[in-house]
N, C-alpha and C positions, 0 to 999 in steps of 0.2 A: 395501664388504666384499669383499676378494679371496678367491677360492675356494682351498681348501686343496690342497696337493700339486702346485703348479705346477712344482716342481723335483724330479727323481728323488731319492728318499731323504728327502723331507720328510714327516715323520709327521703324523698328525692332531694329536697332542699338541703338536708343535712349532708347527703352524699355529695351534692354539687359543690357545697362549700369546702368539704374535705378534699375533693378532687381538684379544686381550683377553677371551676367554671365561673367565668365572670358574668355570664348572662344565661343562667340555666333555663329561664322561661323561654328564651329564644331557641334554646336547644330543643325544648319540648315542642315548639311550634315548627321545628325543622328549618329555622332560619340560621344564617351565619354558620353553615356547616363546616366551613373551612377555617373558622377562627380558632385562635389559640390563646391561652393565657400568656401574660408577659413574663413567663418564667425564663430567666436568662440561660438556664441550663437546657432549655428545650424539652423539659419533662412534662409540660402541661398537656392535658388531653386535647386531641384534635377531633372535632366532631365530624362524623361521616366515615371515619376510618375503622370503627369498631362495629361488630355485628349488632350491638344494641344502640348504636348512635342514631339519632333522628335523621332520617333520610338515607341511612346506610342500607346494607344488604339484609338486615334482620329487623327485629322488633324495635319500637321506639324506646327512648329512655323511660318514658312514663310506663309503658307496658312492662319493661324489664323490672323497674322498681316495684310495681304493683304485684307482679308475679313473685318476686323475691320475698316481698312482705307476706304474701299469702302462704308461700311454702315455708317461711321461717328460715330460709337459707338462700345462698346464691345458686341459681340454676346451674346445673353441671353440663348442660348440652344445649344445642340450638332448639328453638321452639317458635311457634306462632300462636297468638291468641286467636282461636278458631271460633269460639262462641262468646258473646258478650252479654252482660246483664243490660237491662234497659238504660242504666246510667252510664254505660260504656265500659264498666270495669270487667276484668277477665272472669269468665265463667268456666270455659274449657280451653286448654291449650293443646296444640298438636306438636308432639315431640319428634325430633329427628331420631332415626333408628339407632344412632350411635351417639354416645356422650363425647365430650371434647377429647377425652383420653382414649377413645376407641372402644370403651366398654359398651356392649350391646344394651339397648334400651327397648325392652319388649312392649312397654305400654305406649302406644301411639297417641291415644287421647287421654288426657289427665284432667280430672275434675278439681278445680282450684277454688271455686266459690265457697266461702265459709258457710253460708246458709244451706247450700246444696250438700256439702260434705256432712254437716251435722244431721240433716234430714236422712241421708242415706245411712249414716252410722246408727241412727236410732232404729232404722228398719233392720239393719244387720243384727242389732242387739236383740231384736224380737224373733230371731231365727230366720231372717230374710233369705240368707244364702240357701238354706235347706228348702225353704218354701219355693224359691225360684226354681231350683233344680227339679222339684216335684211338679211345678206348673208348666214348665217348658219342655217341648218335645226334644229328646236327646239328639235325634238326627238333624233337626233344624238348628239346634245349638252348635253341633259339630260343624255344620256348613258355615255358620256365622264365624266361628273361630278360624276356619280356613280362609274365609274372605278377608278377615281382619289381618291375618298374618301375611296374606298376599299383598295387601295394600302397603303395609309397613315395610316388608322386605323389598318391595318394588322401589322404595325410596332410598335403598342403599346405593352408594356409589358403584358404578359399573365395574370399576377395577378393585373393589374391596375383596380382600382375600383373608381377612382376619376373622375373629369370632363373630357370629351372627346372632341376632335375637332369636329366641325360640318360643314356641307356643302360640296361642291365639290371643284373645282379649286379656290384657294384663299379664301375659306370659303363661296363661293357663292352657294346658294341652287338652283337657276334657272337663266337662262339668262347669261349675261356677266357683270362683275363688273370691272375687272382689266385686261387689255390686257397684262400687264407685266407678270402676273402669268400664263396666257395661253401660252404666247410665251416661257417662261422658261420651261414649261412642254414639249412643242414641241421640243425645243432644246435638252432636256434630252431624247428624243426618245418616248415621249408619243403620243398616238393617239388623238390629240386634234384638232378638226376642226377649232376652233378659232385661236389657235396658228399657224396652217398652213395658215390661212387667213392672219394673221399678217405678217408671213414670205413672203408671196406673195406681200403684200403691200410694205414692206420694200425693196424688190428686185426691184419693179417697181419704187421706189423713187430714186434708184441709178442713177447717171448721166450716160448718154449714152457715150460710148467711142468715143473719138475724131477721126477725119479722119486720116487714115494711112499716115505716112510720108515716108514710104518705097517706 
């Protein structure tokens, strides 16, 4: 069963039709988890048996499809939607520390919201990375990197003996590399001085409210 949304613009409905789901809306609601299509070869998807199936051990079909749409590709590892926009759409996802093929995934928290990514990219284009490094105490930042790495690495399987993720926020060993990763951790509740700095900058970029007409 191929996960939905592997190509940008692929909707959940289109994926469900291609996969042979007879009642995709029921799948989204978590109903009829054990139903199958009437494929005589038994090749139809069985809801609840895949990590992205509604009611299964992972994200819902809707979350999987929306995150794939936002990434523009099929997610390569396990994740959870950790922060949502007011409309319920994914804003930040929390990644497993290993991809499905065992490749280390250093970025624990990933910013996926289009509006957030654009805003942070604009900040970076104005020299935001350099400004953040100058504004944040290096010792405090190093402590944050260590705390991030400890949380991520603590999620590794106890018996894991292969390659491990390295670095702190976004895989950075020191300083600032990616404001998106820092902001994502901040939104997820992490004590990230750079993420907090980014939030302050984005707030100051908001247009001032117009004069009252009352």
